[in-house]
N, C-alpha and C positions, 0 to 999 in steps of 0.2 A: 051687478056687483057694486056699483056706486052707492046705491041705496042701502045695501047690506053693510057697506063700509061705514057710512054715516051712522047707521044704527049701532054698529059695534062700538064706534067712538063714543056715542052718547051713553050707552049702557055701561061701558067700562069706567068712564070718567064723566059722569053727568054734570059735575061742577066746573068742567074745563071751560076756559074763556077762549080757547083756540077755535077760530072759525073753520067750518067744514063746508066745502063746496061739493065734494064727491068725485071730482075728476081724478085726483090722484088715487083714490080708492078703486075707481074703475080701471085705471091703468094697472094697479096692483093685481086686480082680478085677471087681466090678460097675462100678467107674469105668472100667476098661480096656475093658469091653464097651460102655459108654455112649460112650466116645471114638470107637469105630468105628460104632456103630449110629445115633447121632444127631449127625452131623457139622454139621448146620445149626442145631442147637438153640442157644439163648442162655441164659446163667445170670445171674440177678440177683446182682450182686457188691457187697459193702459194703467200703469201705476207710475205716477210722476217720480222722478223726472225722466227716466229713460227705459222703463221696463214695459215691453209690449209682448204679450203671449196669449196663446189660446188656452182657455180654461173650460172645463165641462160646465154646461149651463146649470146643471143641478147644484154644483158647488157654488157658483156665482150667486144664483138665486137663493140658495140655502143660507149663505152668508148674509145676503141682503135681508132675508126674513129674520134671522137672528138679531141683526142690528136694530130692526124695527121693534122686536120684542123687548130687547134690552132698553132702548130709549123710551119705549112706551111705558114700561114698568117704572123706569126712573122718573118719567114725567108725572106719574101719579103721586109720588112722594116728594119730588122736588120740581116745582113748576118750571124752573128755568134750566132744567138738566140738559136738554138737547135742543133747545129752541122752541119756537111756537109752531110746532108741526103736529098734525093729528096722526101720530104713529099708530094708534089703535084702529083708525080708519084704514090705514095701509094693511094692517094685519087682517082685518075683517074682509077687505077686498081680495087679498091674496087667498084666503081660505074659501071665500065664495067662488072665486075662479076655479079653485081645485075641485069644488063640489059640483058646480053648475056647468062646467065646460061641455059635458056630453049632450046637453040640451041643444047646443049650437052646431054639432057635427052633422055633416051630410054623409050618409052611409055610402053613396056612390062615388065620393071623392076620396082617394087615398091620402093619408097624411103626408107621406113622402115616399120616394122610391129610392132604392139602393142600387 
């Protein structure tokens, strides 16, 4: 996922001066796999200063993905729009995780039990 993340960043914005290591894109790949594997999971979410609640993981990760797309698009047109972050690497990693996660599943292990 990290390699596909770096390639996505390069192909979408080849003139970018933002350095790309690949680690955050690989983490985004895990998030993309989680998005599909654990649709019913809930994530404990903190919104400062006092809000703490459980949110469905697909909403949490969907919102995260939309913010990456928003800032990634803005960074193409305005270099300082959202900081020096390789947003397109995150998007590429997230999508790679969604596509490639089945390669890493072991059929004899259940994903979860209810």
